[in-house]
C-alpha positions in Angstrom: 0.0 0.0 0.0 1.3 3.5 -0.7 0.0 6.9 0.1 -2.4 6.9 -2.9 -4.2 3.9 -1.4 -4.6 5.7 1.9 -5.9 8.7 -0.1 -8.4 6.5 -1.8 -9.6 5.3 1.6 -10.1 8.9 2.7 -11.8 9.7 -0.6 -14.2 6.8 -0.1 -15.0 8.3 3.3 -13.5 5.3 5.2 -12.6 6.4 8.7 -8.9 5.8 9.4 -8.6 5.7 13.2 -5.2 4.0 13.6 -2.2 4.5 11.3 1.4 4.1 11.9 4.5 3.9 9.6 7.9 3.0 10.8 9.7 0.6 13.1 7.3 -1.6 15.2 8.1 -3.0 18.5 6.2 -5.1 21.1 5.7 -2.0 23.3 4.2 0.0 20.3 2.0 -3.0 19.5 0.6 -3.0 23.0 -0.1 0.7 22.9 -1.8 0.6 19.6 -3.8 -2.4 20.7 -5.0 -0.2 23.6 -6.2 2.4 21.1 -8.0 -0.2 19.1 -9.7 -1.8 22.1 -11.1 1.7 23.1 -12.4 2.0 19.4 -14.2 -1.2 19.3 -15.7 -0.8 22.8 -16.9 2.7 21.9 -18.8 1.2 18.9 -20.5 -1.5 21.0 -19.1 -4.3 18.9 -19.8 -7.7 20.4 -16.9 -9.4 22.2 -16.3 -12.1 19.6 -16.1 -9.7 16.7 -14.0 -7.3 18.8 -11.6 -10.1 19.7 -11.3 -11.0 15.9 -10.4 -7.4 15.1 -7.8 -7.0 17.8 -6.2 -10.5 17.4 -5.9 -9.8 13.6 -4.3 -6.5 14.2 -1.8 -8.1 16.7 -0.9 -10.9 14.3 -0.3 -8.4 11.4 1.8 -6.1 13.7 3.9 -9.0 14.9 4.5 -10.1 11.4 5.8 -6.7 10.6 8.1 -6.8 13.6 9.4 -10.3 13.0 10.2 -9.7 9.2 11.8 -6.5 10.0 14.3 -8.4 12.3 15.2 -10.8 9.5 16.4 -8.2 7.1 20.2 -7.6 7.1 20.1 -3.9 6.7 17.0 -3.3 8.9 14.8 -1.5 6.5 12.1 0.3 8.5 9.6 1.0 5.9 6.5 -0.5 7.4 2.8 0.5 7.7 -0.1 -0.7 9.7 -3.5 0.9 9.2 -7.0 0.2 10.6 -10.0 1.6 8.8 -13.7 1.4 9.2 -15.9 1.8 6.0 -19.5 3.1 5.6 -20.9 -0.4 6.5 -18.9 -0.3 9.7 -16.6 -3.3 8.5 -13.1 -3.1 9.7 -10.1 -3.3 7.3 -6.6 -3.9 8.7 -3.8 -3.2 6.3 -0.1 -4.0 6.8 2.8 -3.4 4.6 6.4 -4.2 5.2 9.5 -5.4 3.3 10.3 -9.0 3.0 13.2 -11.0 1.3 12.6 -13.2 -1.8 12.8 -16.4 0.5 10.2 -15.0 2.9 8.0 -14.0 0.0 8.0 -17.5 -1.3 7.0 -19.0 2.1 4.3 -16.5 2.8 2.8 -16.6 -0.7 2.4 -20.3 -0.7 0.7 -20.3 2.6 -1.7 -17.5 1.8 -2.6 -19.0 -1.6 -3.4 -22.3 0.2 -5.6 -20.3 2.7 -7.3 -18.5 -0.1 -8.2 -21.9 -1.7 -9.8 -23.2 1.5 -13.4 -22.6 2.9 -13.9 -21.8 6.5 -14.1 -25.4 7.5 -10.9 -26.3 5.6 -9.1 -23.4 7.3 -10.3 -24.7 10.8 -9.2 -28.2 9.8 -5.8 -27.1 8.7 -5.3 -25.0 11.8 -6.1 -27.9 14.0 -3.8 -30.1 12.1 -1.0 -27.6 12.4 -1.6 -27.2 16.2 -1.5 -30.9 16.8 1.6 -31.5 14.7 3.6 -28.5 16.1 4.5 -27.6 12.5 4.9 -23.9 11.8 3.9 -22.9 15.3 6.8 -20.6 15.9 8.3 -20.1 12.5 8.2 -17.1 10.3 6.9 -17.5 6.8 3.2 -17.7 7.1 2.9 -20.4 9.7 0.0 -21.0 12.0 -0.7 -17.4 12.7 -2.1 -16.8 9.2 -4.5 -19.7 9.6 -5.6 -18.5 13.0 -6.2 -15.0 11.5 -8.1 -16.5 8.4 -10.5 -18.3 11.0 -11.4 -15.0 12.4 -11.8 -12.8 9.3 -14.2 -12.6 6.4 -11.5 -11.8 3.7 -7.8 -11.9 3.4 -6.1 -10.2 0.3 -2.4 -9.8 -0.3 0.1 -8.9 -2.9 3.9 -8.3 -3.3 5.6 -5.6 -5.2 9.3 -5.9 -6.1 11.2 -2.8 -4.9 14.8 -4.1 -5.5 16.7 -7.3 -6.0 15.5 -9.8 -3.3 13.2 -7.2 -1.6 9.5 -7.0 -1.9 6.8 -4.8 -0.3 4.3 -7.3 1.2 0.9 -5.8 1.5 -1.9 -7.6 3.3 -5.4 -6.7 4.1 -7.8 -8.4 6.5 -11.5 -7.6 6.5 -13.9 -8.2 9.3 -17.5 -7.7 8.5 -19.7 -6.3 11.3 -23.1 -7.9 11.1 -25.6 -5.3 12.3 
């Protein structure tokens, strides 16, 4: 995502209530999560959906932090943005830089997730939890499956920015059923 995508959201009258672009730390994630919790509480969103929004935000933020740590020259171009559209649906966007190797791991997992229905995602998640596979690894492990269980739409893309470096943009949508 770039500034033109953010401008498009503003033009569409989406409400952007949380936006941050730079280095992401665990302390910062905690602070931003507090802001997000106040936002969803203030809109009387039921606890289950509120937890889905918050846990998706945390997962995307932690992905940014983890991939930042794997880059040799510590590139700090990252963006996390939370918006609410006219239907009160929440959209969480993240963008960060990943290596070619990380791109390949992430892309294969996300393509698999997109090919599954909700029951297939839950089944794969259970299988991964039981096996211990991908539980603490970077590269689109179990966290993406857990997030996919909780959201209504996952979209992503990669844009090459230089040799072996890609912007990884991910959008998670959580539909609020009123």
